[in-house]
All heavy atoms as an XYZ file, in Angstrom:
951
protein
N       0.813     -1.168     -0.010
C       0.022     -0.011     -0.029
C       0.850      1.268     -0.011
O       0.556      2.234     -0.727
C      -0.913     -0.048      1.177
C      -1.794      1.100      1.336
S      -3.003      1.059      0.016
C      -4.201      2.204      0.603
N       1.909      1.250      0.802
C       2.862      2.366      0.859
C       3.481      2.636     -0.408
O       3.636      3.827     -0.917
C       3.912      2.079      1.882
C       4.601      3.308      2.465
C       5.632      2.850      3.502
C       5.595      3.834      4.682
N       6.597      3.493      5.627
N       3.886      1.609     -1.204
C       4.544      1.763     -2.484
C       3.548      2.324     -3.483
O       3.914      3.191     -4.339
C       5.011      0.395     -2.997
C       6.231     -0.134     -2.307
C       6.738     -1.469     -2.801
C       7.843     -2.001     -2.003
N       8.239     -3.274     -2.564
N       2.303      2.004     -3.404
C       1.304      2.508     -4.390
C       1.104      3.975     -4.107
O       1.057      4.797     -5.044
C      -0.068      1.733     -4.205
C      -1.182      2.430     -5.012
C       0.066      0.250     -4.656
N       1.014      4.350     -2.818
C       0.896      5.783     -2.457
C       2.049      6.602     -2.950
O       1.928      7.630     -3.504
C       0.697      5.969     -0.924
C       0.492      7.368     -0.441
C      -0.745      7.940     -1.128
C       0.334      7.346      0.968
N       3.341      6.087     -2.761
C       4.477      6.820     -3.177
C       4.447      6.918     -4.710
O       4.847      7.977     -5.173
C       5.741      6.091     -2.676
C       7.005      6.651     -3.330
C       5.886      6.127     -1.078
N       4.143      5.846     -5.398
C       4.076      5.851     -6.857
C       3.034      6.902     -7.370
O       3.275      7.665     -8.307
C       3.813      4.540     -7.436
N       1.856      6.941     -6.706
C       0.794      7.851     -7.173
C       1.278      9.252     -6.925
O       1.022     10.168     -7.747
C      -0.512      7.564     -6.337
N       1.867      9.570     -5.746
C       2.345     10.890     -5.517
C       3.462     11.286     -6.474
O       3.565     12.399     -6.920
C       2.885     11.054     -4.073
C       1.788     10.988     -2.989
C       2.472     10.945     -1.583
C       0.874     12.200     -3.074
N       4.296     10.385     -6.846
C       5.319     10.640     -7.876
C       4.773     11.002     -9.246
O       5.139     11.926     -9.882
N       3.671     10.266     -9.633
C       3.037     10.564    -10.943
C       2.362     11.892    -10.834
O       2.332     12.733    -11.813
C       2.047      9.478    -11.276
C       2.651      8.167    -11.734
C       1.571      7.133    -11.941
C       3.417      8.410    -13.027
N       1.752     12.263     -9.733
C       1.125     13.519     -9.535
C       2.144     14.681     -9.627
O       1.948     15.708    -10.330
C       0.390     13.572     -8.187
C      -0.388     14.901     -7.858
C      -1.510     15.055     -8.916
C      -0.924     14.788     -6.507
N       3.297     14.426     -9.006
C       4.341     15.442     -9.154
C       4.849     15.614    -10.545
O       5.112     16.821    -10.965
N       4.968     14.580    -11.290
C       5.367     14.670    -12.668
C       4.396     15.365    -13.587
O       4.686     16.194    -14.288
C       5.637     13.293    -13.279
C       6.957     12.543    -12.773
C       7.006     11.145    -13.393
C       8.179     13.290    -13.228
N       3.132     15.120    -13.361
C       2.092     15.754    -14.130
C       2.027     17.272    -13.748
O       1.753     18.070    -14.643
C       0.699     15.077    -13.942
O       0.201     15.289    -12.578
N       2.258     17.602    -12.517
C       2.275     19.022    -12.096
C       3.420     19.737    -12.738
O       3.306     20.866    -13.326
C       2.405     19.183    -10.594
N       4.560     19.107    -12.881
C       5.736     19.745    -13.542
C       5.424     19.898    -15.031
O       5.730     20.912    -15.645
C       6.974     18.907    -13.364
S       7.621     18.945    -11.696
N       4.884     18.894    -15.635
C       4.569     18.956    -17.061
C       3.596     20.073    -17.416
O       3.752     20.766    -18.399
C       3.999     17.607    -17.552
N       2.632     20.305    -16.499
C       1.664     21.334    -16.818
C       2.273     22.748    -16.711
O       1.709     23.780    -17.041
C       0.400     21.207    -15.858
O       0.890     21.571    -14.535
N       3.489     22.822    -16.090
C       4.109     24.133    -15.935
C       5.187     24.397    -17.025
O       5.966     25.352    -16.896
C       4.751     24.293    -14.543
C       3.673     24.582    -13.476
N       3.024     23.514    -12.902
C       3.191     25.644    -13.014
C       2.154     24.067    -12.071
N       2.229     25.377    -12.112
N       5.204     23.568    -18.020
C       6.113     23.804    -19.178
C       5.084     24.009    -20.359
O       4.417     23.115    -20.756
C       6.992     22.702    -19.420
C       8.128     22.719    -18.424
O       8.505     23.770    -17.925
N       8.695     21.496    -18.122
N       5.169     25.183    -20.941
C       4.309     25.538    -22.065
C       4.985     25.422    -23.403
O       6.284     25.547    -23.463
C       3.723     26.920    -21.863
C       2.835     27.131    -20.638
C       2.441     28.609    -20.630
C       1.660     26.221    -20.653
N       4.267     25.460    -24.409
C       4.742     25.496    -25.722
C       3.765     26.344    -26.535
O       2.753     25.831    -27.092
C       4.923     24.120    -26.326
S       5.784     24.101    -27.926
N       3.987     27.653    -26.510
C       3.031     28.619    -27.106
C       3.610     29.909    -27.480
O       4.693     30.201    -27.071
C       1.933     28.894    -26.022
N       2.953     30.524    -28.441
C       3.314     31.861    -28.895
C       2.216     32.828    -28.587
O       1.027     32.511    -28.952
C       3.629     31.848    -30.427
O       4.774     30.930    -30.581
C       4.111     33.252    -30.894
N       2.538     33.934    -28.047
C       1.524     35.023    -27.720
C       1.953     36.287    -28.541
O       3.105     36.623    -28.442
C       1.439     35.188    -26.270
C       0.976     34.082    -25.467
C       1.934     33.165    -24.942
C      -0.364     33.771    -25.299
C       1.494     32.019    -24.219
C      -0.743     32.713    -24.513
C       0.182     31.838    -24.017
O      -0.290     30.681    -23.360
N       1.053     36.916    -29.108
C       1.306     38.213    -29.803
C       0.229     39.262    -29.541
O      -0.902     38.947    -29.143
C       1.311     37.901    -31.338
O       0.019     37.455    -31.732
C       2.424     36.964    -31.733
N       0.638     40.528    -29.742
C      -0.266     41.645    -29.541
C       0.494     42.846    -29.599
O       1.737     42.899    -29.750
N      -0.191     43.983    -29.286
C       0.404     45.328    -29.318
C       0.134     45.929    -27.899
O      -1.015     46.147    -27.608
C      -0.108     46.262    -30.342
C       0.510     47.631    -30.215
C       0.144     45.680    -31.789
N       1.224     46.037    -27.109
C       1.052     46.607    -25.834
C       1.188     48.046    -25.847
O       1.867     48.604    -26.653
C       2.121     45.926    -24.875
C       2.157     44.414    -24.732
C       3.266     43.976    -23.841
C       0.809     43.971    -24.085
N       0.598     48.807    -24.847
C       0.664     50.219    -24.800
C       2.149     50.700    -24.672
O       2.922     50.093    -24.036
C      -0.194     50.644    -23.633
C      -1.102     49.471    -23.432
C      -0.347     48.230    -23.851
N       2.362     51.887    -25.253
C       3.695     52.530    -25.151
C       3.439     54.008    -24.672
O       2.408     54.557    -24.921
C       4.374     52.610    -26.455
N       4.340     54.452    -23.817
C       4.130     55.734    -23.244
C       4.177     56.865    -24.316
O       3.512     57.903    -24.147
C       5.250     56.038    -22.227
N       5.035     56.678    -25.349
C       5.165     57.757    -26.327
C       4.935     57.395    -27.749
O       5.578     57.854    -28.672
C       6.592     58.309    -26.153
C       7.703     57.287    -26.442
O       7.305     56.083    -26.511
O       8.861     57.609    -26.585
N       3.991     56.453    -27.990
C       3.724     56.061    -29.320
C       2.502     55.177    -29.361
O       1.803     54.962    -28.307
N       2.160     54.710    -30.526
C       0.987     53.857    -30.679
C       0.990     52.517    -30.115
O      -0.034     51.868    -29.965
C       0.817     53.862    -32.209
C       2.010     54.241    -32.858
C       2.842     54.988    -31.845
N       2.148     52.027    -29.774
C       2.184     50.736    -29.116
C       3.553     49.988    -29.367
O       4.412     50.519    -30.066
N       3.643     48.819    -28.793
C       4.782     47.963    -28.821
C       4.322     46.634    -29.399
O       3.690     45.867    -28.656
C       5.515     47.810    -27.517
C       5.936     49.213    -26.914
C       6.778     46.975    -27.749
C       6.325     49.072    -25.484
N       4.647     46.327    -30.715
C       4.291     45.017    -31.236
C       5.152     43.948    -30.509
O       6.349     44.112    -30.423
C       4.590     44.961    -32.736
N       4.475     43.018    -29.839
C       5.201     42.060    -29.027
C       4.914     40.637    -29.447
O       3.730     40.266    -29.690
C       4.719     42.282    -27.543
O       4.961     43.669    -27.211
C       5.496     41.462    -26.610
N       5.937     39.825    -29.450
C       5.790     38.354    -29.662
C       6.549     37.726    -28.493
O       7.755     37.877    -28.426
C       6.363     37.905    -31.011
C       6.179     36.399    -31.243
C       6.733     35.896    -32.558
O       7.953     35.863    -32.709
O       5.896     35.707    -33.408
N       5.884     36.840    -27.824
C       6.416     36.038    -26.647
C       6.301     34.602    -27.034
O       5.204     34.054    -27.177
C       5.655     36.307    -25.395
C       6.008     35.450    -24.153
C       7.514     35.613    -23.813
C       5.211     35.822    -23.045
N       7.384     33.877    -27.122
C       7.392     32.472    -27.475
C       7.899     31.721    -26.181
O       8.899     32.016    -25.653
C       8.400     32.206    -28.622
C       8.466     30.616    -28.900
C       7.941     32.893    -29.917
N       7.069     30.753    -25.718
C       7.342     30.012    -24.583
C       7.728     28.552    -25.073
O       6.876     27.940    -25.788
C       6.241     29.850    -23.621
C       5.752     31.197    -23.067
C       4.517     30.990    -22.179
C       6.859     31.885    -22.266
N       8.893     28.069    -24.843
C       9.389     26.779    -25.224
C       9.075     25.772    -24.140
O       9.134     26.087    -22.950
C      10.821     26.873    -25.576
C      11.120     27.819    -26.715
O      10.489     27.791    -27.717
N      11.989     28.730    -26.478
N       8.879     24.502    -24.540
C       8.622     23.436    -23.495
C       9.768     23.130    -22.512
O       9.552     22.583    -21.530
C       8.163     22.228    -24.303
C       8.787     22.468    -25.645
C       8.778     23.930    -25.863
N      10.978     23.585    -22.889
C      12.100     23.408    -22.053
C      12.306     24.457    -21.005
O      13.374     24.527    -20.312
C      13.342     23.220    -22.874
C      13.816     24.510    -23.565
O      13.121     25.454    -23.544
N      14.918     24.421    -24.230
N      11.312     25.313    -20.799
C      11.401     26.374    -19.813
C      12.094     27.646    -20.153
O      12.441     28.457    -19.374
N      12.354     27.767    -21.495
C      12.964     29.057    -22.005
C      11.995     29.784    -22.751
O      10.945     29.286    -23.227
C      14.178     28.727    -22.913
O      13.785     28.007    -24.112
C      15.259     27.957    -22.120
N      12.310     31.122    -23.025
C      11.456     32.004    -23.781
C      12.226     32.858    -24.672
O      13.402     33.082    -24.428
C      10.507     32.856    -22.894
C      11.221     34.036    -22.231
C      11.359     35.262    -22.843
C      11.807     33.846    -20.956
C      11.972     36.286    -22.231
C      12.495     34.944    -20.400
C      12.617     36.102    -20.985
N      11.616     33.377    -25.730
C      12.151     34.441    -26.561
C      11.068     35.535    -26.657
O       9.925     35.271    -26.748
C      12.412     34.081    -28.029
C      13.567     33.062    -28.099
C      13.128     31.600    -28.120
O      12.063     31.263    -28.740
O      13.831     30.751    -27.482
N      11.520     36.763    -26.457
C      10.600     37.912    -26.515
C      11.135     38.937    -27.515
O      12.271     39.291    -27.504
C      10.536     38.556    -25.105
C       9.692     39.785    -24.934
C       8.235     39.443    -25.177
C       9.846     40.397    -23.547
N      10.278     39.354    -28.485
C      10.653     40.338    -29.523
C       9.644     41.445    -29.438
O       8.444     41.282    -29.366
C      10.612     39.681    -30.878
C      11.787     38.732    -31.083
C      11.928     38.235    -32.507
O      10.937     38.576    -33.322
O      12.921     37.599    -32.850
N      10.204     42.769    -29.396
C       9.405     43.900    -29.353
C       9.796     44.876    -30.389
O      11.030     45.044    -30.605
C       9.490     44.549    -27.978
C       8.881     43.669    -26.889
C       9.208     44.197    -25.573
N      10.641     43.921    -25.259
C      11.112     43.891    -24.003
N      10.309     44.225    -22.999
N      12.326     43.570    -23.789
N       8.809     45.515    -31.066
C       9.153     46.591    -31.972
C       8.133     47.766    -31.716
O       7.055     47.548    -31.560
C       8.857     46.077    -33.506
C       8.993     47.235    -34.491
C       9.762     44.895    -33.905
N       8.777     48.933    -31.615
C       7.985     50.168    -31.292
C       7.207     50.591    -32.632
O       7.807     50.982    -33.531
C       8.829     51.248    -30.710
C       9.287     50.961    -29.274
C      10.246     50.137    -28.948
C       8.537     51.483    -28.227
C      10.621     49.815    -27.715
C       8.851     51.143    -26.891
C       9.835     50.363    -26.729
O      10.181     49.969    -25.353
N       5.987     50.457    -32.576
C       5.139     50.750    -33.757
C       5.236     52.234    -34.128
O       5.072     53.166    -33.305
C       3.609     50.400    -33.545
C       2.805     50.780    -34.717
C       3.467     48.922    -33.132
N       5.516     52.530    -35.402
C       5.616     53.854    -35.909
C       6.861     54.592    -35.504
O       7.024     55.772    -35.882
N       7.772     53.993    -34.813
C       8.903     54.606    -34.320
C      10.184     54.140    -35.033
O      11.058     54.900    -35.449
C       9.213     54.473    -32.863
C       8.121     55.047    -31.984
C       8.819     56.342    -31.470
C       7.826     57.081    -30.506
N       8.222     58.328    -30.171
N      10.287     52.786    -35.190
C      11.498     52.215    -35.780
C      11.107     50.786    -36.179
O      10.135     50.209    -35.850
C      12.538     52.103    -34.645
O      13.619     51.297    -34.998
N      12.041     50.261    -36.963
C      11.840     48.831    -37.381
C      12.836     47.966    -36.612
O      12.960     46.729    -36.833
C      12.153     48.608    -38.857
O      13.457     49.197    -39.173
C      11.102     49.403    -39.756
N      13.526     48.621    -35.656
C      14.458     47.803    -34.851
C      13.692     46.834    -33.976
O      12.725     47.183    -33.280
C      15.306     48.791    -33.964
O      15.911     49.688    -34.760
C      16.317     47.999    -33.034
N      14.173     45.580    -33.909
C      13.610     44.571    -33.123
C      14.424     44.425    -31.869
O      15.569     44.248    -31.929
C      13.532     43.174    -33.920
C      13.022     42.061    -32.974
C      12.709     43.265    -35.116
N      13.767     44.620    -30.735
C      14.442     44.436    -29.400
C      14.166     43.074    -28.970
O      12.972     42.653    -28.643
C      13.894     45.454    -28.363
C      14.256     46.885    -28.777
C      13.369     47.622    -29.546
C      15.461     47.395    -28.397
C      13.760     48.934    -29.852
C      15.855     48.747    -28.702
C      14.945     49.502    -29.441
N      15.188     42.256    -28.990
C      15.031     40.740    -28.659
C      15.596     40.451    -27.244
O      16.596     41.033    -26.863
C      15.734     39.920    -29.677
N      14.905     39.607    -26.591
C      15.411     39.146    -25.246
C      15.010     37.667    -25.123
O      14.181     37.126    -25.765
C      14.668     39.968    -24.113
C      15.580     40.089    -22.900
O      16.591     39.352    -22.782
O      15.151     40.794    -21.966
N      15.747     37.015    -24.218
C      15.419     35.534    -23.971
C      15.829     35.299    -22.534
O      16.470     36.084    -21.911
C      16.204     34.716    -24.965
O      17.578     34.860    -24.813
N      15.445     34.074    -22.147
C      15.811     33.665    -20.772
C      15.001     32.403    -20.389
O      14.570     31.645    -21.272
N      14.671     32.350    -19.121
C      13.848     31.238    -18.608
C      12.549     31.769    -18.007
O      12.462     32.871    -17.719
C      14.639     30.479    -17.489
O      14.888     31.282    -16.495
C      15.892     29.903    -18.151
N      11.565     30.829    -17.934
C      10.300     31.226    -17.327
C       9.954     30.153    -16.320
O      10.399     29.038    -16.322
C       9.196     31.432    -18.356
C       8.733     30.146    -19.042
C       7.715     29.380    -18.453
C       9.258     29.706    -20.219
C       7.263     28.167    -19.103
C       8.846     28.591    -20.906
C       7.857     27.840    -20.265
O       7.434     26.660    -20.871
N       9.110     30.611    -15.380
C       8.473     29.659    -14.420
C       6.965     30.027    -14.252
O       6.606     31.223    -14.643
C       9.243     29.701    -13.162
O       9.080     31.034    -12.572
N       6.215     29.149    -13.802
C       4.809     29.386    -13.569
C       4.432     29.029    -12.135
O       4.734     27.869    -11.650
C       3.909     28.611    -14.582
C       4.302     28.915    -15.967
C       2.442     28.858    -14.330
C       3.785     28.014    -17.031
N       3.769     29.942    -11.413
C       3.413     29.672    -10.091
C       2.086     28.911     -9.964
O       1.424     28.772    -11.042
C       3.272     31.034     -9.277
O       2.190     31.765     -9.804
N       1.729     28.461     -8.835
C       0.488     27.736     -8.646
C      -0.662     28.572     -8.992
O      -1.769     28.027     -9.343
C       0.458     27.202     -7.219
C       1.389     26.102     -6.972
O       1.875     25.455     -7.956
O       1.748     25.873     -5.738
N      -0.593     29.864     -8.835
C      -1.760     30.756     -9.220
C      -1.621     31.247    -10.635
O      -2.222     32.194    -11.042
C      -1.900     31.866     -8.190
C      -0.650     32.665     -8.085
O       0.408     32.348     -8.609
O      -0.715     33.818     -7.375
N      -0.895     30.461    -11.503
C      -0.736     30.725    -12.886
C      -0.191     32.088    -13.306
O      -0.563     32.697    -14.280
C      -2.206     30.608    -13.620
C      -2.822     29.190    -13.399
C      -2.010     28.089    -14.121
O      -1.775     28.294    -15.285
O      -1.684     27.136    -13.429
N       0.723     32.537    -12.516
C       1.549     33.724    -12.851
C       2.789     33.292    -13.562
O       3.558     32.476    -13.015
C       1.870     34.573    -11.624
C       2.787     35.727    -12.042
C       0.564     35.121    -11.029
N       2.944     33.752    -14.770
C       4.132     33.457    -15.595
C       5.255     34.492    -15.238
O       4.979     35.707    -15.288
C       3.886     33.504    -17.059
C       4.882     33.442    -18.106
C       5.498     32.061    -18.100
C       4.374     33.795    -19.485
N       6.380     34.023    -14.765
C       7.531     34.913    -14.446
C       8.602     34.698    -15.541
O       9.106     33.638    -15.742
C       8.101     34.664    -13.046
O       7.110     34.790    -12.129
C       9.287     35.488    -12.782
N       8.999     35.742    -16.231
C      10.088     35.706    -17.261
C      11.310     36.281    -16.535
O      11.342     37.416    -16.036
C       9.673     36.517    -18.463
C       8.444     36.259    -19.224
C       8.286     37.201    -20.420
C       8.394     34.831    -19.600
N      12.403     35.503    -16.520
C      13.694     35.950    -16.034
C      14.608     35.992    -17.323
O      15.103     35.039    -17.824
C      14.268     34.856    -15.079
C      13.450     34.836    -13.827
O      13.385     35.788    -13.101
N      12.743     33.671    -13.542
N      14.789     37.190    -17.715
C      15.588     37.421    -19.003
C      17.105     37.385    -18.742
O      17.533     37.594    -17.594
C      15.190     38.728    -19.592
O      15.773     39.814    -18.966
N      17.838     37.149    -19.757
C      19.299     37.136    -19.638
C      19.765     38.525    -19.357
O      20.915     38.645    -18.827
C      19.855     36.606    -20.962
C      19.593     35.116    -21.185
C      20.054     34.587    -22.519
O      20.427     35.415    -23.379
O      19.972     33.333    -22.664
N      19.007     39.530    -19.610
C      19.372     40.971    -19.335
C      19.078     41.303    -17.890
O      19.070     42.466    -17.534
C      18.685     41.909    -20.296
O      17.325     41.874    -20.104
N      18.699     40.336    -17.112
C      18.344     40.515    -15.720
C      16.991     41.188    -15.407
O      16.773     41.627    -14.313
C      19.451     41.207    -14.936
C      20.851     40.529    -15.118
S      20.820     38.833    -14.780
C      21.506     38.813    -13.204
N      16.234     41.359    -16.412
C      14.911     41.888    -16.261
C      13.917     40.814    -15.858
O      14.013     39.752    -16.458
C      14.494     42.640    -17.528
C      13.159     43.332    -17.482
C      12.831     43.950    -18.814
O      13.795     44.468    -19.517
O      11.613     43.971    -19.200
N      13.043     41.112    -14.993
C      11.999     40.227    -14.630
C      10.608     40.863    -14.948
O      10.360     41.984    -14.670
C      12.042     39.895    -13.112
C      13.381     39.120    -12.734
C      10.813     38.898    -12.681
C      13.511     38.981    -11.228
N       9.818     40.014    -15.638
C       8.474     40.531    -15.928
C       7.466     39.461    -15.634
O       7.801     38.266    -15.507
C       8.329     41.027    -17.361
O       8.807     40.010    -18.328
N       6.136     39.837    -15.445
C       5.144     38.956    -14.977
C       3.933     39.055    -15.950
O       3.541     40.076    -16.371
C       4.649     39.338    -13.578
C       5.786     39.347    -12.568
C       6.395     40.530    -12.249
C       6.266     38.146    -12.040
C       7.443     40.558    -11.321
C       7.280     38.179    -11.118
C       7.933     39.428    -10.787
O       8.920     39.394     -9.827
N       3.270     37.888    -16.149
C       2.093     37.769    -16.919
C       1.105     36.810    -16.220
O       1.574     35.831    -15.630
C       2.336     37.196    -18.313
C       3.180     38.174    -19.158
C       4.555     38.159    -19.119
C       2.555     38.988    -20.158
C       5.355     39.036    -19.819
C       3.311     39.790    -20.961
C       4.696     39.899    -20.814
O       5.410     40.700    -21.640
N      -0.154     37.122    -16.300
C      -1.181     36.183    -15.705
C      -1.614     35.225    -16.884
O      -1.972     35.759    -17.945
C      -2.339     36.897    -15.157
C      -3.450     36.045    -14.556
C      -2.984     35.340    -13.374
O      -2.533     35.991    -12.377
N      -3.075     34.038    -13.327
N      -1.501     33.920    -16.740
C      -1.985     33.026    -17.720
C      -3.527     32.993    -17.683
O      -4.064     32.803    -16.602
C      -1.436     31.577    -17.535
C       0.065     31.475    -17.774
C       0.468     30.091    -17.277
C       0.339     31.557    -19.262
N      -4.139     33.190    -18.862
C      -5.607     33.089    -18.941
C      -5.970     32.213    -20.130
O      -5.051     31.920    -20.899
C      -6.143     34.495    -19.059
C      -5.849     35.370    -17.902
C      -6.349     36.810    -18.084
O      -6.777     37.204    -19.228
O      -6.319     37.563    -17.062
N      -7.102     31.881    -20.302
C      -7.585     30.981    -21.397
C      -7.298     31.688    -22.720
O      -7.859     32.707    -23.072
C      -8.997     30.747    -21.277
C      -9.572     29.743    -22.316
C      -9.018     28.267    -22.145
O      -8.853     27.870    -20.946
O      -8.843     27.630    -23.181
N      -6.301     31.112    -23.518
C      -5.971     31.654    -24.830
C      -5.233     33.019    -24.863
O      -5.119     33.583    -25.923
N      -4.734     33.463    -23.658
C      -4.014     34.692    -23.697
C      -3.161     34.797    -22.447
O      -3.309     33.975    -21.478
C      -5.003     35.893    -23.709
C      -5.902     35.970    -22.557
C      -6.984     37.064    -22.666
O      -7.312     37.412    -23.751
N      -7.512     37.592    -21.558
N      -2.308     35.796    -22.362
C      -1.602     36.258    -21.197
C      -1.796     37.726    -21.016
O      -1.895     38.444    -21.948
C      -0.057     35.925    -21.247
C       0.154     34.404    -21.241
C       0.625     36.568    -22.410
N      -1.955     38.056    -19.681
C      -2.096     39.529    -19.301
C      -0.891     40.022    -18.618
O      -0.451     39.453    -17.611
C      -3.358     39.632    -18.410
C      -3.662     41.055    -17.989
C      -4.888     41.104    -17.086
N      -6.090     40.443    -17.686
C      -6.861     41.046    -18.489
N      -6.805     42.299    -18.733
N      -7.945     40.379    -18.970
N      -0.360     41.026    -19.167
C       0.892     41.651    -18.589
C       0.567     42.199    -17.152
O      -0.454     42.884    -17.008
C       1.428     42.772    -19.420
C       2.644     43.506    -18.845
C       3.844     43.238    -19.746
C       5.055     44.099    -19.294
N       5.683     43.612    -18.056
N       1.392     41.891    -16.175
C       1.142     42.420    -14.802
C       2.292     43.498    -14.491
O       3.259     43.559    -15.189
C       1.329     41.211    -13.846
C       0.312     40.082    -14.001
C       0.630     38.978    -13.022
C      -1.153     40.597    -13.851
N       2.020     44.222    -13.407
C       3.074     45.198    -13.063
C       4.213     44.488    -12.326
O       4.171     43.335    -12.103
C       2.366     46.350    -12.219
C       1.855     45.945    -10.880
O       2.265     44.821    -10.375
O       1.136     46.718    -10.319
N       5.125     45.314    -11.773
C       6.314     44.734    -11.143
C       5.983     44.114     -9.737
O       6.842     43.473     -9.145
C       7.383     45.912    -10.887
C       7.959     46.281    -12.293
O       7.969     45.524    -13.271
N       8.537     47.437    -12.370
N       4.753     44.325     -9.314
C       4.307     43.712     -8.024
C       3.337     42.520     -8.306
O       2.672     42.094     -7.431
C       3.696     44.730     -7.180
C       4.529     45.905     -6.866
N       5.597     45.858     -5.958
C       4.498     47.187     -7.374
C       6.207     47.014     -5.941
N       5.632     47.853     -6.767
N       3.420     41.997     -9.497
C       2.516     40.902     -9.970
C       1.038     41.158     -9.826
O       0.212     40.279     -9.610
C       2.911     39.607     -9.174
C       4.280     39.176     -9.486
S       4.777     37.529     -8.887
C       4.449     37.623     -7.159
N       0.669     42.531    -10.023
C      -0.700     42.914     -9.947
C      -1.214     43.344    -11.340
O      -0.399     43.819    -12.079
C      -0.896     44.018     -8.953
C      -0.502     43.660     -7.539
C      -1.359     42.544     -6.987
O      -2.565     42.606     -7.107
N      -0.685     41.578     -6.381
N      -2.496     43.105    -11.616
C      -3.037     43.559    -12.870
C      -2.783     45.068    -13.130
O      -2.870     45.797    -12.108
C      -4.527     43.249    -12.830
C      -4.572     42.147    -11.803
C      -3.499     42.449    -10.820
N      -2.470     45.501    -14.248
C      -2.360     46.955    -14.569
C      -3.740     47.503    -14.656
O      -4.598     46.933    -15.423
C      -1.563     47.110    -15.901
C      -0.100     46.567    -15.618
C      -1.498     48.539    -16.267
C       0.687     46.487    -16.926
N      -3.985     48.546    -13.965
C      -5.327     49.171    -13.978
C      -5.301     50.477    -14.691
O      -4.230     51.008    -14.892
C      -5.874     49.384    -12.555
C      -4.913     50.181    -11.686
C      -6.062     47.957    -11.873
C      -5.439     50.456    -10.295
N      -6.470     50.987    -15.004
C      -6.633     52.276    -15.736
C      -7.337     52.067    -17.071
O      -7.781     51.001    -17.359
N      -7.357     53.196    -17.795
C      -8.058     53.184    -19.052
C      -7.465     52.301    -20.060
O      -8.194     51.802    -21.070
C      -8.182     54.584    -19.580
O      -6.905     55.080    -19.842
N      -6.171     51.942    -19.934
C      -5.629     51.035    -20.958
C      -5.455     49.571    -20.474
O      -4.796     48.780    -21.197
C      -4.171     51.633    -21.329
C      -4.125     53.077    -21.960
C      -2.715     53.489    -22.210
C      -4.922     53.072    -23.278
N      -5.975     49.240    -19.387
C      -5.778     47.912    -18.782
C      -6.157     46.793    -19.759
O      -5.447     45.759    -19.725
C      -6.599     47.804    -17.459
O      -7.901     47.921    -17.721
N      -7.131     46.950    -20.598
C      -7.497     45.837    -21.442
C      -6.598     45.685    -22.691
O      -6.717     44.854    -23.458
C      -8.956     46.070    -21.946
C     -10.004     45.826    -20.837
C      -9.874     44.413    -20.206
O      -9.772     43.423    -21.006
O      -9.795     44.370    -18.932
N      -5.626     46.598    -22.764
C      -4.618     46.536    -23.852
C      -3.347     45.817    -23.453
O      -2.460     45.735    -24.320
C      -4.350     47.945    -24.465
C      -5.559     48.574    -25.034
C      -6.301     49.462    -24.362
C      -5.950     48.212    -26.292
C      -7.457     50.054    -24.846
C      -7.103     48.751    -26.873
C      -7.851     49.768    -26.174
O      -8.954     50.278    -26.700
N      -3.238     45.415    -22.233
C      -2.023     44.705    -21.790
C      -2.241     43.142    -21.976
O      -1.862     42.439    -21.047
C      -1.728     45.041    -20.384
C      -1.180     46.446    -20.233
C      -1.947     47.570    -19.986
C       0.265     46.628    -20.341
C      -1.393     48.827    -19.885
C       0.739     47.860    -20.277
C      -0.036     48.973    -20.022
O       0.525     50.210    -19.908
N      -2.797     42.797    -23.033
C      -3.079     41.370    -23.293
C      -2.357     40.950    -24.570
O      -2.450     41.570    -25.560
C      -4.567     41.104    -23.457
C      -5.273     41.396    -22.069
C      -4.889     39.691    -23.949
C      -6.734     41.435    -22.156
N      -1.692     39.754    -24.478
C      -1.125     39.126    -25.679
C      -1.971     37.854    -25.914
O      -2.278     37.091    -24.959
C       0.317     38.730    -25.445
C       1.294     39.791    -25.088
C       2.649     39.252    -24.821
C       1.343     40.817    -26.254
N      -2.432     37.639    -27.149
C      -3.239     36.519    -27.510
C      -2.472     35.404    -28.043
O      -1.587     35.561    -28.768
C      -4.267     36.986    -28.590
O      -4.913     38.128    -28.130
C      -5.268     35.885    -28.965
N      -2.862     34.165    -27.618
C      -2.156     32.943    -28.103
C      -2.432     32.838    -29.550
O      -3.594     32.798    -30.101
C      -2.720     31.679    -27.343
C      -1.964     30.494    -27.664
C      -2.352     29.336    -26.776
O      -3.208     29.452    -25.892
O      -1.773     28.230    -26.966
N      -1.298     32.803    -30.304
C      -1.436     32.689    -31.808
C      -0.950     31.360    -32.346
O      -1.134     31.033    -33.510
C      -0.678     33.769    -32.420
O       0.739     33.698    -32.155
N      -0.275     30.580    -31.506
C       0.267     29.343    -31.924
C       0.632     28.477    -30.779
O       1.163     28.953    -29.769
C       1.515     29.579    -32.759
C       2.054     28.377    -33.417
O       1.360     27.438    -33.680
N       3.399     28.375    -33.557
N       0.333     27.227    -30.918
C       0.843     26.266    -29.934
C       1.649     25.251    -30.724
O       1.347     25.004    -31.868
C      -0.231     25.525    -29.075
O      -1.131     24.884    -30.043
C      -0.969     26.518    -28.158
N       2.675     24.653    -30.141
C       3.482     23.682    -30.893
C       3.173     22.268    -30.470
O       2.698     22.051    -29.353
C       4.899     24.029    -30.801
S       5.566     24.064    -29.174
N       3.450     21.315    -31.317
C       3.175     19.957    -30.967
C       4.503     19.414    -30.218
O       5.614     19.544    -30.710
C       2.996     19.118    -32.256
C       1.700     19.582    -32.936
O       0.731     19.847    -32.302
N       1.799     19.602    -34.258
N       4.179     18.811    -29.087
C       5.346     18.216    -28.331
C       5.592     16.841    -28.827
O       4.683     16.163    -29.274
C       4.925     18.181    -26.889
C       4.825     19.503    -26.294
C       4.414     19.433    -24.814
N       3.889     20.725    -24.372
C       3.871     21.095    -23.159
N       4.282     20.238    -22.189
N       3.357     22.248    -22.786
N       6.914     16.425    -28.943
C       7.217     15.093    -29.414
C       6.648     13.970    -28.511
O       6.388     14.242    -27.342
C       8.697     15.134    -29.500
C       9.157     16.340    -28.769
C       7.978     17.281    -28.572
């Protein structure tokens, strides 16, 4: 009986880890302080890494790229730890992610509904 319980808990632990590795792409235009927005693409890889590309709409064609690792908390907060030492937070929601502030809280105000990236692609895991 003890072995069965240990095996069941082990499988539960493995499934919890698997659910915290995503394979998805999220895109959208986030608000910018001095322009029409920031075209953003966030790619989450199943190995726990991400790539983030941003272009300031109407300002430049320069792509600002960043990458690093991500983690997901039990309350579905996605934390991006970039190689440039920047940390950012997103709330995972059905078919989208919502950018959070530096205190992991939803951004409020008249533009709050524009801090959303929509899932545009999921990849097939081997």
